[in-house]
C-alpha positions in Angstrom: 16.7 45.7 -20.3 13.1 46.8 -20.4 10.9 49.7 -18.7 11.3 48.5 -15.2 15.0 49.3 -14.8 14.1 52.7 -15.2 10.9 53.3 -12.9 13.2 54.0 -9.8 14.4 57.1 -11.7 10.8 58.4 -12.5 10.2 57.2 -15.7 7.0 55.3 -16.0 6.8 52.0 -17.6 4.0 50.6 -19.7 2.9 47.6 -17.5 2.6 48.6 -14.1 -1.0 50.1 -14.2 -2.2 49.5 -10.6 -2.5 52.3 -8.1 -0.9 50.2 -5.7 1.9 49.1 -7.7 5.4 48.9 -6.1 6.8 49.6 -9.5 5.2 53.0 -10.2 2.4 53.3 -8.0 2.0 54.7 -4.2 3.6 51.3 -3.2 6.9 52.4 -4.9 8.0 54.2 -1.5 11.8 54.6 -2.6 10.9 55.8 -6.4 12.0 59.1 -7.2 9.4 61.5 -8.2 9.8 62.7 -11.9 10.8 66.5 -11.9 11.3 68.5 -15.3 12.0 66.9 -18.6 12.3 63.0 -18.6 15.5 63.8 -20.7 17.2 64.7 -17.6 16.6 61.8 -15.5 19.3 60.0 -13.8 20.4 56.4 -13.8 19.2 54.1 -11.1 21.6 51.9 -9.0 21.1 49.1 -11.5 22.2 51.2 -14.3 25.4 51.7 -12.5 25.9 48.2 -11.4 25.6 47.2 -15.1 28.2 49.6 -16.2 30.6 48.5 -13.4 30.1 44.9 -14.7 31.3 45.7 -18.1 34.4 47.4 -16.7 35.2 44.5 -14.6 34.8 42.6 -18.0 31.6 40.6 -16.9 29.2 42.0 -19.2 30.0 42.4 -22.7 26.8 43.8 -24.4 23.7 45.6 -23.5 20.4 45.2 -25.5 18.4 48.2 -24.5 14.6 48.7 -25.2 14.3 52.0 -23.6 14.8 55.4 -25.2 16.2 57.3 -22.1 20.1 57.3 -22.4 20.5 56.2 -18.8 23.1 53.3 -19.5 25.3 55.9 -20.8 24.8 58.4 -18.3 26.0 55.7 -15.9 29.0 55.2 -17.9 28.2 52.1 -20.0 30.1 52.8 -23.3 27.7 53.7 -26.5 29.8 51.3 -28.7 28.7 48.1 -26.7 24.7 49.5 -26.5 22.4 48.4 -28.9 19.5 50.7 -28.6 17.1 48.6 -30.8 14.0 50.5 -30.2 15.5 54.0 -30.5 17.0 56.6 -28.4 15.9 60.0 -27.2 19.9 61.1 -27.7 20.5 60.0 -31.3 18.5 61.6 -34.2 19.5 58.9 -36.4 18.0 56.4 -34.2 14.4 57.9 -33.2 11.9 56.0 -31.2 10.5 53.2 -33.5 6.5 53.5 -33.5 4.8 50.2 -32.3 3.9 49.4 -36.0 7.2 50.7 -37.1 10.6 48.7 -38.4 13.8 48.6 -36.5 16.9 49.6 -38.0 18.5 46.9 -40.0 22.1 47.2 -38.7 20.6 47.0 -35.2 18.6 44.0 -35.8 21.6 42.3 -37.4 23.8 43.2 -34.4 20.9 41.9 -32.2 20.9 38.6 -34.2 25.0 38.4 -33.8 24.6 38.4 -30.3 22.0 35.8 -30.1 24.4 33.4 -31.5 27.2 34.1 -29.1 25.6 34.7 -25.9 26.1 32.2 -23.2 24.3 33.9 -20.1 21.5 36.6 -20.8 20.1 39.0 -18.1 16.6 39.9 -19.0 16.0 42.8 -16.6 12.9 45.0 -16.0 11.2 43.7 -19.5 7.7 42.0 -19.9 8.8 39.8 -22.7 5.8 40.5 -24.5 7.0 39.6 -28.1 9.3 42.1 -29.2 12.3 41.2 -31.4 14.9 41.9 -28.8 12.7 38.9 -26.7 14.9 36.7 -29.2 18.2 36.7 -27.2 16.2 35.9 -23.7 14.6 33.0 -25.9 17.5 31.6 -27.9 19.9 31.8 -24.8 17.5 30.0 -22.6 16.6 27.2 -24.9 20.3 26.6 -25.7 20.9 26.0 -22.0 17.5 23.9 -21.5 17.8 21.6 -24.5 21.5 21.5 -25.3 22.8 20.7 -21.9 24.8 17.7 -23.2 26.7 20.1 -25.4 27.0 22.5 -22.3 25.8 25.3 -24.5 25.7 28.2 -22.3 24.1 29.1 -18.7 20.6 30.3 -19.9 18.8 33.5 -19.0 18.0 34.9 -15.8 14.9 37.0 -15.7 14.5 39.8 -13.3 11.3 41.8 -12.4 8.2 41.7 -10.5 5.8 40.8 -13.3 5.4 37.5 -14.6 6.5 36.8 -18.3 5.8 34.5 -20.9 9.3 33.4 -20.8 9.5 32.3 -17.1 9.4 28.7 -17.7 12.4 28.8 -20.0 14.6 30.7 -17.3 17.5 29.1 -15.4 16.7 31.7 -12.7 13.5 33.7 -12.2 13.6 36.5 -9.4 10.6 38.4 -8.5 11.7 41.3 -6.6 12.6 45.2 -7.0 15.6 45.1 -9.5 17.9 47.7 -7.6 17.5 45.3 -4.7 18.6 42.6 -6.9 21.6 44.3 -8.4 22.7 45.6 -5.2 22.9 41.9 -3.7 24.6 41.2 -6.8 27.3 44.0 -6.9 28.0 42.8 -3.2 28.4 39.3 -4.3 30.7 40.2 -7.2 32.6 42.6 -4.8 32.2 45.5 -7.5 33.2 49.1 -7.2 29.9 50.9 -8.1 30.6 54.8 -8.5 27.3 56.6 -8.8 28.6 60.1 -9.7 27.5 59.6 -13.4 29.1 60.1 -16.6 32.3 62.5 -17.3 33.5 62.1 -20.8 37.1 61.4 -21.2 38.5 63.3 -24.4 41.9 63.3 -25.2 43.2 66.9 -25.7 44.8 66.2 -28.8 41.3 65.3 -30.2 40.1 68.8 -29.3 40.9 71.1 -32.5 43.0 74.4 -31.3 41.1 74.5 -28.2 37.7 74.7 -29.8 35.6 72.5 -27.3 33.2 71.5 -29.8 35.3 70.6 -32.8 37.1 67.2 -32.6 39.6 65.3 -34.6 38.0 62.1 -34.9 39.5 58.7 -36.9 36.5 58.8 -39.7 35.8 59.6 -43.2 33.6 62.4 -44.2 30.7 60.0 -44.7 30.9 58.9 -41.2 32.5 55.4 -41.6 35.6 54.5 -39.8 39.2 55.4 -41.5 41.7 52.7 -42.3 45.4 53.1 -42.2 46.3 53.8 -45.8 49.9 53.0 -45.7 51.8 50.4 -43.3 54.2 52.9 -42.5 51.5 55.0 -41.0 51.2 55.1 -37.2 47.8 56.6 -36.9 44.6 56.7 -38.8 43.4 59.8 -41.1 41.1 61.7 -38.9 38.6 64.6 -40.0 37.4 67.5 -38.1 33.9 67.0 -36.7 32.3 70.4 -35.8 29.5 70.5 -33.4 29.9 74.1 -32.5 26.5 76.1 -33.1 25.6 76.8 -36.3 27.5 73.7 -37.9 25.5 72.1 -40.7 25.2 68.3 -40.2 23.5 65.4 -42.0 22.4 62.4 -40.9 24.1 59.0 -41.8 21.3 56.1 -41.0 17.7 55.5 -39.8 14.5 56.9 -41.4 15.9 60.2 -41.9 19.3 59.3 -43.7 20.3 62.2 -45.6 18.3 65.0 -43.6 20.2 68.0 -42.9 20.3 70.0 -39.8 21.8 72.4 -37.6 23.4 72.2 -34.4 21.9 75.0 -32.0 23.3 74.4 -28.8 26.2 72.8 -26.8 26.7 71.4 -23.5 28.5 74.7 -22.6 25.7 76.8 -23.7 22.7 75.3 -22.3 21.1 77.2 -19.5 20.2 74.1 -16.8 23.4 72.2 -15.4 21.0 69.2 -15.4 21.0 69.5 -19.5 24.8 69.3 -19.6 24.9 66.0 -21.1 23.9 66.7 -24.8 24.0 68.8 -27.4 20.6 70.0 -29.2 20.2 69.8 -32.9 17.4 70.8 -35.6 16.4 68.4 -38.3 13.4 68.0 -40.0 11.1 65.3 -38.3 13.2 61.9 -38.2 10.8 59.4 -36.9 9.0 56.9 -39.1 5.4 57.7 -40.2 3.4 60.1 -41.9 5.6 63.3 -40.4 8.7 61.9 -41.5 10.7 64.8 -43.0 8.1 67.7 -42.2 8.7 70.6 -40.2 11.7 71.4 -37.8 12.1 69.4 -34.4 14.7 70.0 -32.1 16.6 66.5 -31.0 19.1 66.0 -28.4 22.4 64.3 -29.4 24.2 63.0 -26.1 27.8 63.9 -25.1 28.8 60.6 -24.8 29.0 59.9 -28.6 31.9 62.2 -28.6 34.2 60.1 -26.7 33.2 57.0 -28.6 34.0 58.9 -31.9 37.2 60.0 -30.5 38.4 56.7 -29.5 37.2 55.2 -32.8 35.0 52.8 -31.2 31.7 53.8 -33.4 30.8 51.7 -36.6 29.4 54.7 -38.2 29.2 58.4 -36.8 25.4 59.6 -36.3 25.9 62.7 -38.0 28.3 64.2 -40.3 29.2 67.7 -41.4 28.0 69.3 -44.6 30.3 71.7 -46.5 
C-alpha cells in the first residue's frame, strides 16, 4: 500500500497536488480533515477491510510503504507487516530518507515475499520506482509471461493515479480506494468491524499486575527464545519492562545499540487519542547527519506488546538495559 490508502484519514499523499483532486483537494468531499497530530489519525475503511481479509485467511502479508501505523490500528498483526520505508511507531525502524538505505532484514523479507506471492493488490501507490514496487512487477510478470505454467493471478492496481505498471496489471481499477474495498468486502461476505485495535494480552504475560512489565518468550538480546529441553512445555521468558523510567536499547536500524528511556505509557498519556503508544526518548535514530545527536521522543505502538507476548516477532525492537 502507498500513501493513497491513507488520504481518507486526513493524511496527505505526495502525488495529488491539484486543488480539485478527489484524493486530497476540494473534490475529496468524504475526506476527513486532519486534526491534531497525524500520529493520532484513525484507519480508513480500507485498512479495516484488509485486516478482515487477513483474519479470513485471504491476505497473508502486507508491504506498507507508509509510516502511519494505520494497519495495526485496524487490527492487522505487526508480525505480518513489512514497514519497508520506516514507521512512526517503531524507533528501531525510523522513516527512511529519500536518499537513505532500507533495513537489510526488511528488504530480504520483501524479496522472500516476491518469490511466493501469487496475487498482489497494489493499493494507493504511484509505483514510481521504489524497491517495494518489485513485488507488484514480479507477480504481474509471472502471471503474464508464465501463463502456461499457471504461475499466479498477477497484480491488481487500485487508485486514481496512472502508474508505470498499468500495462502489466491483470486488473486495473481507477476509483476511490474505500469505494473499491467496500465492494470487495461485500463480494467476499466479510465481517468488517471498525472499532479499532484493542490489544489482547494474556494475564499470565503481565508481571504481578504491573501493566507495563511483560513476560515474553525472548532472550535478553531480543531474539526469540527456544525450548532448551524436550521435556520443557514452554519457552524461557524474560521480563520486558516498559514502565516509566525503564532503560531500553534498540536492537536494529540505524540507531542499533542506542540507549534510551521510557518517558510515558498508554495509561499516563493525557489524551485518549494517544492511548495507542508508549513514548521513548532516544538520540536521533534517523539515518543522516543528525544520527545519534540530541534527544528525540519516539512513539512505540502498543500492538508490539501483543506480538511480543505471543512470540510472533523475529526480533524485539528494543530490550532492557541492566
